[in-house]
C-alpha positions, 0 to 999 in steps of 0.5 A: 499499500502507498505510504506518502513520503513528505507531509502535505504541506499547509498551503496545499492542505488549505488549497484544496480543502477551499472546493468544499463549499455550501451550495445553497438550495436551488428553489423555483417558483410554482406557476400554480400559488407562486411559492418557492419549491424544489425543481422536480417535486410537487409543490409542497403548498398546493399540491401539484405538480406540471400543472396536475393535482398529484399530492396532499398538501402539506400544510401546517396552520390548522384547517378547519 
């Protein structure tokens, strides 16, 4: 098995680690209710996907 011959310098280590970045979540707007939704998924507020109702809306407020 290969073993490193020399210690990796700080600049090389930090240069390599500089590419580990947090990526913001990608959101699109729902054409029906204009709420931000993840792409290629049913809208969590109105339950539609590509113009069709496919899922029950997951609302947090009490309905009744």
